[in-house]
C-alpha positions in Angstrom: 58.8 21.9 -58.4 59.9 18.7 -60.2 57.3 16.7 -62.1 56.0 13.6 -60.3 58.4 10.7 -60.8 61.1 12.9 -62.2 64.5 13.2 -60.4 66.2 16.6 -60.9 69.4 16.4 -62.9 72.4 18.7 -62.9 72.4 21.5 -65.4 75.4 20.1 -67.3 73.6 16.8 -67.8 70.4 18.5 -69.0 72.4 20.8 -71.4 74.8 18.3 -72.9 73.0 15.0 -72.8 69.4 15.9 -73.6 68.6 17.3 -77.1 65.8 19.5 -75.8 67.9 20.6 -72.9 70.7 21.5 -75.3 68.3 23.8 -77.1 67.0 25.3 -73.8 70.6 26.0 -72.8 71.2 27.8 -76.0 73.4 25.2 -77.6 75.4 25.1 -74.4 75.9 28.9 -74.0 73.7 28.9 -70.9 76.4 26.8 -69.1 78.6 29.9 -68.9 79.8 30.2 -65.3 79.3 34.0 -65.4 76.3 35.9 -66.8 74.7 32.9 -68.6 71.9 35.2 -69.8 74.4 37.5 -71.5 76.3 34.6 -72.9 73.0 33.2 -74.2 72.1 36.6 -75.8 75.5 36.7 -77.5 75.0 33.2 -78.8 71.5 34.3 -80.0 73.2 37.0 -82.0 75.2 34.4 -83.9 72.1 32.2 -84.3 70.3 35.2 -85.8 72.7 35.7 -88.7 70.5 33.6 -91.1 67.6 36.0 -90.5 69.5 38.8 -92.3 68.0 39.3 -95.7 65.0 37.2 -95.1 61.6 38.6 -96.1 60.4 40.4 -92.9 57.2 38.3 -92.8 59.2 35.1 -92.9 61.7 36.4 -90.2 58.7 37.3 -88.0 57.1 34.0 -88.5 60.4 32.3 -87.5 60.4 34.3 -84.2 56.8 33.4 -83.5 57.5 29.7 -84.1 60.7 29.9 -81.9 58.5 31.4 -79.2 55.9 28.7 -79.4 58.5 26.0 -79.5 60.3 27.7 -76.6 57.3 27.1 -74.2 57.7 23.2 -74.2 61.5 23.5 -74.6 61.9 25.7 -71.5 59.3 23.7 -69.6 61.1 20.4 -70.3 64.4 21.8 -69.1 62.9 23.5 -66.1 61.2 20.2 -65.1 64.4 18.2 -65.7 66.4 20.6 -63.5 63.7 20.8 -60.9 64.1 24.6 -61.0 61.7 27.2 -62.5 63.6 29.5 -64.9 67.1 28.3 -64.1 69.7 30.9 -65.2 71.2 28.5 -67.7 67.9 28.3 -69.7 68.6 30.9 -72.4 66.2 29.9 -75.3 64.1 32.7 -74.0 67.0 35.2 -74.4 67.4 33.9 -78.0 63.8 34.7 -78.8 63.6 38.0 -77.0 66.7 39.2 -78.8 65.5 37.9 -82.2 62.3 39.9 -81.7 64.4 43.1 -81.2 66.5 42.3 -84.2 63.4 42.3 -86.4 63.1 46.0 -85.8 66.7 47.3 -86.1 68.9 47.7 -89.1 71.2 44.7 -89.8 74.3 46.8 -89.1 76.8 46.5 -86.3 75.4 49.6 -84.7 71.8 48.3 -85.0 72.7 44.9 -83.6 74.7 46.4 -80.7 71.8 48.6 -79.8 69.5 45.6 -79.8 71.9 43.6 -77.7 72.4 46.3 -75.1 68.8 47.4 -74.9 67.5 43.9 -74.6 70.0 43.0 -71.8 69.1 46.2 -69.9 65.4 45.4 -69.9 65.9 41.7 -69.3 68.1 42.4 -66.3 66.3 45.4 -64.8 62.8 43.8 -65.3 60.7 47.0 -65.1 57.0 46.6 -64.6 55.4 44.4 -65.9 58.4 42.3 -66.8 59.3 41.4 -63.2 55.6 41.0 -62.3 55.1 38.5 -65.2 58.4 36.7 -64.2 57.0 36.1 -60.7 53.4 35.3 -61.6 53.5 33.1 -64.7 54.9 29.6 -64.3 56.1 26.9 -66.6 57.5 27.3 -70.1 55.2 30.2 -70.9 56.4 32.1 -67.8 60.1 31.5 -68.8 59.4 32.9 -72.3 57.0 35.7 -71.7 59.2 38.0 -69.6 61.9 38.0 -72.2 59.5 38.8 -75.0 58.2 41.7 -73.1 61.8 42.8 -72.4 62.3 42.6 -76.2 59.3 44.8 -76.8 60.6 47.4 -74.3 63.9 47.3 -76.1 62.2 47.9 -79.4 60.3 50.8 -77.9 63.4 52.3 -76.3 65.4 52.1 -79.6 62.6 53.6 -81.5 62.3 56.5 -79.1 66.1 57.1 -79.3 65.9 57.0 -83.1 63.0 59.5 -83.2 64.9 61.8 -80.8 68.1 61.7 -82.9 66.1 62.4 -86.1 64.6 65.4 -84.5 68.0 66.7 -83.4 69.3 66.3 -87.0 
């Protein structure tokens, strides 16, 4: 579904020779030959380090802005590639993970839990994540399923924490 008059380009060209594509490909992390979503999530962890210590409202505002910017960023890359939600587009993984990181302690254990929980829900795509992924097109469609996966991850981590607190 390439835009009229637009010739699809190879992923490497979009990721490395187009500034917006470079963002969509997670600063190149989405070019990983294996598990680009996981590579993008790992890169997203590094990109989130400046969020540590920020006022929670400012950090949340940053994530909202990243989500809103992600819609045209992902749409642009998708159109340039001629593929909806190409596996190498990982800006959505960045934002989904950053959402989870807002709700966990800034500790190695907290961030590991965020990484694992987010990847589990992003890969498994339980309802309505998979449904949203199939039904919503364009940049919003690319972004929204990862945000919902992030919300599921926050819920799962919270339930585990509550359960562990009750056991203690």
